[in-house]
Each structure stands twice: as structure tokens, then as C-alpha cells.
C-alpha angles and dihedrals in degrees: 000000000000123000095256093054091045092051091049091050092051094046092049092050092049090051092048092047093050092047092050094047092048096045093048089047089064088061089060098039095121095046143039108303088223095041097113091061092046093049092045089049092051092052091050097037092237135112122279088244091055089048091053091049088054090056095045092048090070090060093044090052089052090052091051089050090051089055091049092048093051090048086058090052095256120140122244113188125236088241092058093049091044094053096049096042090048092049092052092050091049091050091051089056090050090048089053090051091052091049092047091050092046091052091045089232130139114217120234113255 
């Protein structure tokens, strides 16, 4: 992949990630943006970060399966890759927010 195509790929992913994070944020506008992880953690008696990692593991397993399928010569669509990769990236932003909140720090902007 040449530099121009790489840069376009990165910019597109950043745009998609931001759009998804902001649109999902509207669903949690009246509550804590990270509340689902905190509630899930309370039910399971684990940390919110551990709860999030449980959620993201499902997507990581799917990505591993995509790799195995392609190694067997099976086709995995760009849409399937796009969804799972995007979900993992979004979860990493949410994990960072949980860590920042836990450390009572405000990230530099």
C-alpha cells in the first residue's frame, strides 16, 4: 500500500470511529457514558475495565476467526473486517476513558 492510500485508510477509520463514538454517546446522554461497563462490572463483581475486556473479547475472537477462515481460503468481506476492527478501536477508546476516569486525570488535548 502506498503512503497516499495508507493515509486515506487511516483518516477514514478515524472519521468512522469518531462518528460511532459520538452517535452511541447520544444513546447515553442522560446517564454516565461509561455506565454500561460499570453496571456490568457490578453484576459480575469485577472492574469496569474487566467488563469492557469481556465485551471486546468477542470481537477479537471474531477477528482471529476471520484470519483462520482466510487461511483456509474462505472469503471474509471488507464489511465484516470493517465492523470488527471498528468495534475493537471504539472499545479501546472507551477503555482509555475508564482508565482516565479511574486515575482522576484529564488527558491533554
